[in-house]
C-alpha positions as CSV (number, residue, x, y, z in Angstrom):
1,X,-26.4,-84.8,-110.3
2,X,-25.9,-81.1,-109.9
3,X,-26.5,-80.5,-113.6
4,X,-29.7,-82.6,-113.4
5,X,-31.0,-80.6,-110.5
6,X,-30.3,-77.3,-112.3
7,X,-31.7,-78.2,-115.7
8,X,-34.7,-80.5,-115.3
9,X,-38.2,-79.1,-114.9
10,X,-37.0,-75.5,-114.8
11,X,-39.6,-72.8,-115.1
12,X,-39.8,-70.9,-118.3
13,X,-36.8,-68.7,-118.9
14,X,-38.8,-65.4,-118.8
15,X,-40.6,-66.5,-115.6
16,X,-37.4,-67.7,-114.0
17,X,-35.6,-64.4,-114.8
18,X,-38.6,-62.4,-113.7
19,X,-38.7,-64.1,-110.3
20,X,-34.9,-64.0,-109.9
21,X,-35.0,-60.3,-110.8
22,X,-37.7,-59.7,-108.2
23,X,-35.5,-61.5,-105.5
24,X,-32.5,-59.4,-106.6
25,X,-34.5,-56.2,-106.5
26,X,-35.8,-56.9,-103.0
27,X,-32.6,-58.3,-101.5
28,X,-30.6,-55.7,-103.3
29,X,-32.7,-52.8,-102.1
30,X,-33.0,-54.1,-98.5
31,X,-29.4,-55.3,-98.5
32,X,-27.9,-51.9,-99.6
33,X,-30.1,-49.9,-97.2
34,X,-29.5,-52.3,-94.4
35,X,-25.7,-52.4,-95.0
36,X,-25.6,-48.6,-95.0
37,X,-27.9,-48.3,-92.0
38,X,-26.0,-50.9,-90.0
39,X,-22.8,-49.2,-90.9
40,X,-24.0,-46.0,-89.3
41,X,-25.3,-48.0,-86.3
42,X,-22.0,-49.8,-85.9
43,X,-20.1,-46.6,-86.1
44,X,-22.3,-45.3,-83.3
45,X,-21.3,-48.2,-81.1
46,X,-17.7,-47.7,-82.0
47,X,-18.0,-44.0,-80.9
48,X,-19.8,-45.1,-77.7
49,X,-16.9,-47.5,-76.9
50,X,-14.3,-44.9,-77.6
51,X,-16.0,-42.2,-75.6
52,X,-17.3,-44.2,-72.6
53,X,-14.9,-47.2,-72.4
54,X,-15.8,-50.9,-71.7
55,X,-17.8,-50.1,-68.5
56,X,-20.6,-47.9,-69.8
57,X,-20.5,-49.7,-73.1
58,X,-21.3,-52.8,-71.1
59,X,-24.2,-51.1,-69.3
60,X,-25.7,-50.1,-72.6
61,X,-25.3,-53.4,-74.3
62,X,-26.7,-55.2,-71.2
63,X,-29.8,-53.0,-71.4
64,X,-30.3,-53.9,-75.0
65,X,-29.9,-57.6,-74.4
66,X,-32.1,-57.6,-71.3
67,X,-35.0,-56.0,-73.2
68,X,-34.4,-58.1,-76.3
69,X,-35.0,-61.3,-74.3
70,X,-38.6,-60.1,-73.7
71,X,-39.4,-58.5,-77.0
72,X,-40.7,-61.8,-78.3
73,X,-43.6,-61.4,-75.9
74,X,-44.8,-58.5,-78.1
75,X,-44.6,-60.6,-81.3
76,X,-45.1,-64.3,-80.4
77,X,-44.1,-65.3,-83.9
78,X,-47.0,-63.6,-85.5
79,X,-44.8,-61.7,-88.0
80,X,-43.4,-64.9,-89.5
81,X,-46.8,-66.5,-89.6
82,X,-48.3,-63.4,-91.2
83,X,-45.6,-63.2,-93.9
84,X,-46.1,-66.9,-94.7
85,X,-49.9,-66.7,-94.9
86,X,-50.3,-63.3,-96.7
87,X,-47.5,-64.1,-99.3
88,X,-49.7,-67.0,-100.3
89,X,-53.0,-65.1,-100.2
90,X,-52.8,-61.3,-100.6
91,X,-56.6,-60.9,-99.9
92,X,-55.8,-61.6,-96.2
93,X,-53.7,-58.3,-95.9
94,X,-56.3,-56.1,-94.5
95,X,-57.5,-58.6,-91.9
96,X,-54.0,-59.3,-90.6
97,X,-53.0,-55.6,-90.7
98,X,-55.9,-54.2,-88.7
99,X,-55.8,-56.8,-86.1
100,X,-52.0,-57.1,-85.6
101,X,-51.5,-53.4,-85.0
102,X,-53.9,-53.5,-82.0
103,X,-52.8,-56.9,-80.7
104,X,-49.1,-56.2,-80.9
105,X,-49.5,-52.9,-79.2
106,X,-51.3,-54.5,-76.2
107,X,-48.6,-57.2,-76.1
108,X,-45.8,-54.6,-76.3
109,X,-47.2,-52.7,-73.3
110,X,-47.4,-55.9,-71.3
111,X,-43.8,-56.9,-72.2
112,X,-42.4,-53.5,-71.3
113,X,-44.1,-53.7,-67.9
114,X,-42.5,-57.1,-67.3
115,X,-39.0,-55.8,-68.2
116,X,-39.2,-52.9,-65.8
117,X,-40.6,-55.0,-63.0
118,X,-37.8,-57.6,-63.3
119,X,-34.9,-55.2,-63.6
120,X,-36.2,-53.4,-60.4
121,X,-36.7,-56.7,-58.5
122,X,-33.3,-58.1,-59.4
123,X,-31.8,-55.0,-57.8
124,X,-29.7,-53.3,-60.5
125,X,-28.3,-49.8,-59.8
126,X,-30.4,-46.8,-60.6
127,X,-28.2,-45.8,-63.6
128,X,-28.7,-49.3,-65.1
129,X,-32.5,-49.2,-64.5
130,X,-32.8,-45.8,-66.2
131,X,-31.0,-47.0,-69.3
132,X,-33.0,-50.2,-69.4
133,X,-36.2,-48.0,-69.3
134,X,-35.1,-45.9,-72.2
135,X,-33.8,-48.8,-74.4
136,X,-36.8,-50.9,-73.4
137,X,-39.2,-48.2,-74.5
138,X,-37.4,-47.8,-77.8
139,X,-37.4,-51.6,-78.4
140,X,-41.1,-52.0,-77.8
141,X,-41.9,-49.0,-80.0
142,X,-39.9,-50.7,-82.7
143,X,-41.9,-53.9,-82.2
144,X,-45.2,-52.0,-82.7
145,X,-43.7,-50.8,-86.0
146,X,-42.9,-54.3,-87.1
147,X,-46.6,-55.1,-86.4
148,X,-47.1,-53.0,-89.6
149,X,-44.0,-53.5,-91.6
150,X,-44.4,-57.2,-92.3
151,X,-46.6,-56.1,-95.1
152,X,-43.6,-55.0,-97.2
153,X,-42.0,-58.5,-97.0
154,X,-45.3,-60.3,-97.7
155,X,-46.0,-58.2,-100.8
156,X,-42.3,-58.2,-101.9
157,X,-42.1,-54.4,-101.6
158,X,-39.0,-54.3,-99.5
159,X,-37.8,-51.1,-101.0
160,X,-40.2,-49.3,-98.6
161,X,-38.7,-51.1,-95.6
162,X,-35.3,-50.3,-97.0
163,X,-36.0,-46.6,-96.9
164,X,-37.3,-46.7,-93.4
165,X,-34.4,-48.8,-92.2
166,X,-31.9,-46.5,-93.7
167,X,-33.6,-43.3,-92.3
168,X,-33.8,-44.9,-88.9
169,X,-30.2,-45.9,-88.6
170,X,-28.9,-42.6,-90.0
171,X,-31.1,-40.7,-87.5
172,X,-29.9,-43.0,-84.6
173,X,-26.3,-42.3,-85.6
174,X,-26.7,-38.6,-86.0
175,X,-28.7,-37.9,-82.8
176,X,-26.7,-40.4,-80.8
177,X,-23.4,-39.0,-81.8
178,X,-24.6,-35.4,-81.2
179,X,-25.8,-36.2,-77.7
180,X,-22.6,-38.1,-76.9
181,X,-20.6,-35.0,-78.0
182,X,-22.8,-32.8,-75.8
183,X,-22.0,-35.0,-72.8
184,X,-25.3,-36.8,-72.3
185,X,-23.5,-40.2,-72.1
186,X,-25.4,-43.4,-72.5
187,X,-28.7,-41.7,-71.6
188,X,-28.3,-39.6,-74.7
189,X,-28.2,-42.8,-76.7
190,X,-31.4,-43.9,-75.0
191,X,-33.3,-40.7,-75.6
192,X,-32.2,-40.6,-79.3
193,X,-33.5,-44.2,-79.8
194,X,-36.9,-43.4,-78.3
195,X,-37.3,-40.3,-80.5
196,X,-36.2,-42.1,-83.7
197,X,-38.6,-45.0,-83.2
198,X,-41.5,-42.6,-82.7
199,X,-40.7,-41.0,-86.0
200,X,-40.2,-44.4,-87.8
201,X,-43.6,-45.6,-86.4
202,X,-45.4,-42.5,-87.7
203,X,-43.7,-42.8,-91.1
204,X,-44.6,-46.5,-91.5
205,X,-48.2,-45.8,-90.5
206,X,-48.5,-43.0,-93.2
207,X,-46.7,-45.0,-95.9
208,X,-48.8,-48.2,-95.4
209,X,-52.0,-46.2,-95.3
210,X,-51.3,-44.6,-98.6
211,X,-49.6,-47.4,-100.5
212,X,-51.5,-50.5,-99.2
213,X,-54.5,-50.1,-97.0
214,X,-55.9,-47.5,-94.5
215,X,-55.1,-48.9,-91.0
216,X,-58.2,-49.4,-88.9
217,X,-58.3,-50.8,-85.3
218,X,-59.9,-54.2,-85.3
219,X,-60.7,-56.2,-82.2
220,X,-61.5,-59.6,-83.6
221,X,-60.7,-61.7,-80.5
222,X,-61.6,-65.0,-82.2
223,X,-59.0,-64.1,-84.9
224,X,-56.5,-63.2,-82.2
225,X,-57.0,-66.6,-80.6
226,X,-56.5,-68.3,-84.0
227,X,-53.3,-66.2,-84.5
228,X,-51.9,-67.3,-81.2
229,X,-52.7,-70.9,-81.8
230,X,-51.1,-70.9,-85.3
231,X,-48.1,-68.8,-84.3
232,X,-47.3,-70.9,-81.1
233,X,-44.5,-72.9,-82.7
234,X,-43.0,-69.7,-84.2
235,X,-43.3,-68.0,-80.8
236,X,-41.5,-70.8,-79.0
237,X,-38.8,-70.8,-81.5
238,X,-38.3,-67.0,-81.2
239,X,-38.4,-67.2,-77.4
240,X,-35.7,-69.8,-77.4
241,X,-33.7,-67.9,-80.0
242,X,-34.0,-64.6,-78.2
243,X,-32.9,-66.2,-74.9
244,X,-29.8,-67.9,-76.2
245,X,-28.8,-64.9,-78.2
246,X,-29.2,-62.4,-75.3
247,X,-28.9,-64.4,-72.1
248,X,-25.2,-64.6,-72.6
249,X,-24.8,-60.9,-72.0
250,X,-27.2,-60.9,-69.1
251,X,-25.4,-63.8,-67.4
252,X,-22.0,-62.2,-68.1
253,X,-23.2,-59.0,-66.5
254,X,-24.5,-60.9,-63.4
255,X,-21.3,-62.9,-62.9
256,X,-18.5,-60.7,-64.2
257,X,-19.8,-57.1,-64.4
258,X,-19.9,-54.3,-67.0
259,X,-16.3,-54.5,-68.0
260,X,-16.5,-58.1,-69.3
261,X,-19.8,-57.3,-71.0
262,X,-18.2,-54.3,-72.8
263,X,-15.3,-56.4,-74.1
264,X,-17.6,-59.2,-75.2
265,X,-20.1,-57.0,-77.0
266,X,-17.4,-55.0,-78.7
267,X,-16.8,-58.2,-80.7
268,X,-20.3,-59.4,-80.6
269,X,-21.7,-56.2,-82.2
270,X,-19.4,-56.7,-85.2
271,X,-20.7,-60.3,-85.5
272,X,-24.3,-59.2,-85.2
273,X,-23.6,-56.7,-88.0
274,X,-22.3,-59.6,-90.1
275,X,-25.5,-61.6,-89.4
276,X,-27.6,-58.9,-91.0
277,X,-26.6,-60.3,-94.4
278,X,-28.5,-63.6,-94.1
279,X,-31.3,-61.8,-92.4
280,X,-31.8,-59.6,-95.4
281,X,-31.3,-62.2,-98.1
282,X,-33.3,-65.0,-96.5
283,X,-36.1,-62.5,-95.6
284,X,-36.4,-61.6,-99.3
285,X,-36.2,-65.2,-100.3
286,X,-38.7,-66.6,-97.8
287,X,-41.8,-65.7,-99.9
288,X,-40.1,-67.3,-102.9
289,X,-39.2,-70.4,-100.8
290,X,-42.8,-70.6,-99.5
291,X,-44.2,-70.3,-103.0
292,X,-41.9,-73.0,-104.4
293,X,-42.9,-75.3,-101.5
294,X,-46.3,-75.7,-103.2
295,X,-44.6,-76.8,-106.5
296,X,-42.5,-79.8,-107.5
297,X,-39.9,-81.1,-105.1
298,X,-37.2,-80.5,-107.8
299,X,-38.2,-76.8,-107.9
300,X,-38.1,-76.5,-104.1
301,X,-34.7,-78.2,-103.9
302,X,-33.4,-75.9,-106.6
303,X,-34.4,-72.8,-104.7
304,X,-33.1,-74.2,-101.5
305,X,-29.8,-75.3,-103.1
306,X,-29.2,-71.9,-104.5
307,X,-29.9,-70.3,-101.2
308,X,-27.4,-72.6,-99.4
309,X,-24.7,-71.8,-102.0
310,X,-25.3,-68.1,-101.7
311,X,-25.0,-68.2,-98.0
312,X,-21.9,-70.4,-98.0
313,X,-20.1,-68.1,-100.6
314,X,-20.7,-65.2,-98.2
315,X,-20.1,-66.9,-94.8
316,X,-16.8,-68.7,-95.5
317,X,-14.7,-65.8,-96.8
318,X,-16.1,-63.3,-94.2
319,X,-15.3,-65.7,-91.4
320,X,-11.8,-66.5,-92.6
321,X,-11.0,-62.8,-93.3
322,X,-12.3,-61.8,-89.8
323,X,-10.0,-64.3,-88.1
324,X,-7.0,-63.1,-90.1
325,X,-7.7,-59.4,-89.6
326,X,-9.3,-59.4,-86.1
327,X,-6.5,-57.6,-84.3
328,X,-6.3,-54.9,-86.9
329,X,-10.1,-54.5,-86.9
330,X,-10.5,-54.2,-83.1
331,X,-7.6,-51.8,-82.7
332,X,-8.8,-49.6,-85.5
333,X,-12.4,-49.4,-84.3
334,X,-12.2,-49.4,-80.6
335,X,-8.6,-48.8,-79.6
336,X,-6.0,-50.7,-77.4
337,X,-8.3,-50.7,-74.4
338,X,-10.5,-53.3,-76.2
339,X,-7.7,-55.7,-77.0
340,X,-9.4,-58.3,-74.9
341,X,-12.1,-58.4,-77.6
342,X,-9.8,-59.8,-80.3
343,X,-9.9,-63.5,-79.4
344,X,-13.7,-63.2,-78.7
345,X,-14.2,-61.9,-82.2
346,X,-12.2,-64.8,-83.7
347,X,-14.4,-67.3,-81.9
348,X,-17.8,-65.6,-82.4
349,X,-17.3,-65.2,-86.1
350,X,-17.6,-69.0,-86.6
351,X,-20.9,-68.9,-84.8
352,X,-21.9,-66.3,-87.5
353,X,-20.8,-68.8,-90.1
354,X,-23.1,-71.5,-88.7
355,X,-26.0,-68.9,-88.5
356,X,-25.7,-68.2,-92.3
357,X,-26.4,-71.8,-93.1
358,X,-28.9,-72.6,-90.4
359,X,-31.0,-69.6,-91.6
360,X,-31.7,-71.4,-94.9
361,X,-32.6,-74.7,-93.2
362,X,-34.9,-72.9,-90.8
363,X,-36.9,-71.1,-93.4
364,X,-37.0,-74.2,-95.6
365,X,-38.5,-76.2,-92.7
366,X,-41.0,-73.4,-92.0
367,X,-42.0,-73.2,-95.7
368,X,-42.9,-76.9,-95.6
369,X,-44.8,-76.6,-92.3
370,X,-42.1,-78.2,-90.0
371,X,-41.8,-75.1,-87.8
372,X,-42.1,-77.4,-84.7
373,X,-38.7,-78.9,-85.6
374,X,-37.2,-75.4,-85.6
375,X,-38.7,-74.9,-82.1
376,X,-37.2,-78.2,-80.9
377,X,-33.8,-77.2,-82.2
378,X,-33.8,-73.8,-80.7
379,X,-35.1,-75.1,-77.4
380,X,-32.3,-77.7,-77.1
381,X,-29.9,-75.0,-78.2
382,X,-31.0,-72.8,-75.4
383,X,-30.3,-75.6,-72.9
384,X,-26.8,-76.0,-74.3
385,X,-26.2,-72.3,-74.2
386,X,-27.3,-72.0,-70.6
387,X,-25.3,-75.0,-69.4
388,X,-22.1,-73.9,-71.2
389,X,-22.4,-70.3,-70.0
390,X,-22.8,-71.3,-66.4
391,X,-19.8,-73.6,-66.7
392,X,-17.5,-71.3,-68.8
393,X,-18.2,-67.8,-67.7
394,X,-16.9,-68.4,-64.1
395,X,-13.5,-69.5,-65.4
396,X,-13.1,-67.8,-68.8
397,X,-15.3,-64.7,-68.5
398,X,-16.3,-63.2,-71.9
399,X,-14.2,-65.8,-73.8
400,X,-16.3,-68.6,-72.2
401,X,-19.5,-66.9,-73.4
402,X,-18.0,-66.7,-76.9
403,X,-17.3,-70.5,-76.9
404,X,-20.9,-71.1,-75.6
405,X,-22.4,-69.1,-78.4
406,X,-20.3,-70.9,-81.0
407,X,-21.3,-74.4,-79.6
408,X,-25.0,-73.4,-79.7
409,X,-24.9,-72.1,-83.2
410,X,-23.0,-75.2,-84.4
411,X,-25.7,-77.4,-82.8
412,X,-28.5,-75.4,-84.5
413,X,-26.8,-75.6,-87.9
414,X,-26.1,-79.4,-87.8
415,X,-29.5,-80.2,-86.4
416,X,-31.2,-78.1,-89.0
417,X,-29.3,-79.9,-91.7
418,X,-30.3,-83.3,-90.2
419,X,-34.0,-82.3,-90.3
420,X,-33.7,-80.9,-93.8
421,X,-32.3,-84.2,-95.0
422,X,-34.9,-86.2,-93.0
423,X,-38.1,-84.2,-93.6
424,X,-37.4,-82.3,-96.7
425,X,-35.4,-85.1,-98.3
426,X,-32.8,-82.6,-99.4
427,X,-29.6,-84.2,-100.7
428,X,-26.7,-82.0,-99.5
429,X,-24.3,-83.9,-101.9
430,X,-25.6,-81.7,-104.8
431,X,-23.9,-78.8,-103.1
432,X,-20.4,-80.3,-103.2
433,X,-19.3,-78.9,-106.5
434,X,-20.4,-75.4,-105.8
435,X,-19.0,-75.4,-102.2
436,X,-15.7,-76.7,-103.5
437,X,-15.3,-73.7,-105.7
438,X,-16.1,-71.4,-102.8
439,X,-13.4,-73.1,-100.7
440,X,-10.8,-72.8,-103.4
441,X,-11.7,-69.1,-103.9
442,X,-11.4,-68.5,-100.1
443,X,-8.0,-70.1,-100.1
444,X,-6.9,-67.7,-102.8
445,X,-8.3,-64.8,-100.7
446,X,-6.5,-66.1,-97.6
447,X,-3.2,-66.2,-99.4
448,X,-3.7,-62.6,-100.6
449,X,-4.5,-61.5,-97.0
450,X,-1.4,-63.3,-95.6
451,X,0.9,-61.6,-98.1
452,X,-0.5,-58.1,-97.4
453,X,-1.0,-58.7,-93.6
454,X,1.5,-55.9,-92.6
455,X,-0.3,-53.2,-94.8
456,X,-3.2,-50.9,-94.0
457,X,-6.5,-52.6,-92.9
458,X,-8.6,-51.2,-95.8
459,X,-5.9,-52.2,-98.4
460,X,-5.8,-55.7,-97.0
461,X,-9.6,-56.0,-97.1
462,X,-9.8,-54.6,-100.6
463,X,-7.2,-57.0,-101.9
464,X,-9.0,-59.9,-100.2
465,X,-12.4,-59.1,-101.6
466,X,-11.0,-58.5,-105.1
467,X,-9.0,-61.8,-105.2
468,X,-12.0,-63.8,-103.8
469,X,-14.5,-62.4,-106.4
470,X,-12.1,-62.9,-109.3
471,X,-11.4,-66.5,-108.3
472,X,-15.1,-67.3,-107.7
473,X,-16.4,-65.8,-110.9
474,X,-13.6,-67.3,-113.0
475,X,-14.8,-70.7,-111.8
476,X,-18.5,-69.8,-112.3
477,X,-18.9,-70.5,-108.6
478,X,-22.4,-69.1,-108.2
479,X,-24.2,-71.9,-110.1
480,X,-22.7,-70.7,-113.3
481,X,-23.8,-67.1,-113.1
482,X,-20.9,-65.1,-114.4
483,X,-20.9,-61.3,-114.9
484,X,-22.7,-61.4,-118.2
485,X,-25.5,-63.7,-117.1
486,X,-25.9,-61.5,-114.0
487,X,-26.3,-58.5,-116.2
488,X,-28.8,-60.4,-118.4
489,X,-30.7,-61.4,-115.3
490,X,-30.9,-57.9,-113.8
491,X,-31.9,-56.3,-117.1
492,X,-34.5,-58.9,-117.9
493,X,-38.0,-57.5,-118.3
494,X,-40.6,-58.7,-115.8
495,X,-43.6,-58.0,-117.8
């Protein structure tokens, strides 16, 4: 059955290689820049934890989560809708670009006002309100920037977004670290974020104006109304997602204070860094998935199947390795005062595993027009997250929050697979052979990590990665793409 899926009704070899090379170029460019950028960003958080301890680290991460819950109000799902529509019809670029930059700016100002009003009314201390102000301002400046930068994804020119992401994260690290060393504390992080996002917004504006289309302010209220109507299912999904990904930190802060928030987010920031991988890959694949949704079912299933396999071959070894090396990782990055984060990391990483697979089902459903199903899934997931957080935080503090997030992500993953089978008629049995190879390669990696567990963290990780890749490629675990075929694919001409 697997062979049938992979061989029947394939596109012409040159076209297939051309499209695959385009995906590799985009995911590769964005992936490398994002990995490097997030590495700098993660290092900044490590320095913050080491310099300030769990208390102030908790204040900073609370401010980021609190503002993130409302950032969707300045997007309302329009980026996802725009990428979907413009990737199918490039002539719509100018219309969407000129209207979105105005519309999203207005929404960002509104959302920022709501954040500041709420944090003041709830009665948080002055120090917390000030850092929420700075991080909120930076967050909504970044969202105005995304009102422009969707154009890179829709036109499959993610190398531009890659450059901006990398520059942004390096600047955040450099300025943040400098201000920490100068004694500015968490306020220094806030000031650096605001300055960096101003620079990124200006750079994106200039780049898009030169490479794509001059940006003009357009107030087409009828078009705005149409956008809101079409993006409503995306908006609900993002609202629910934003809440259940960030409400945990807010509730933990309310019930248990900054110390618990700091311990939780020391682990959670590492997991969020891991989640950037599916974000990058699926973002580059989404236009291809959308395009294939208009073709034969076999072609759509083939693209979706490869996406699932790619995510699984990344998610499983990363999750297993994190569980085995969690103590070494936390102690190396944050120090002994964050030892309470170790078990939280071992729990949260399995939520990341679920997120890798649910990302594929989510984009597959959206490509076929079933975004309302995603909205339903995330809405119920929010309810599960809220209920479990209220029950578990009181007794288990940050570990209870970790379990709540894992349960929510597991529900989202299994529900997405159910809907993919029901509405996309996707047969998950075709993935069994490829998934089995990944499981076997991961077992080899686990054995290697166990045998080297007393050695240096980096040596263990290197041995684990090497043993996994050798085992996987020796079994042709990536749908038969060994090193030689990957080389042939990358070097294939696109003309």
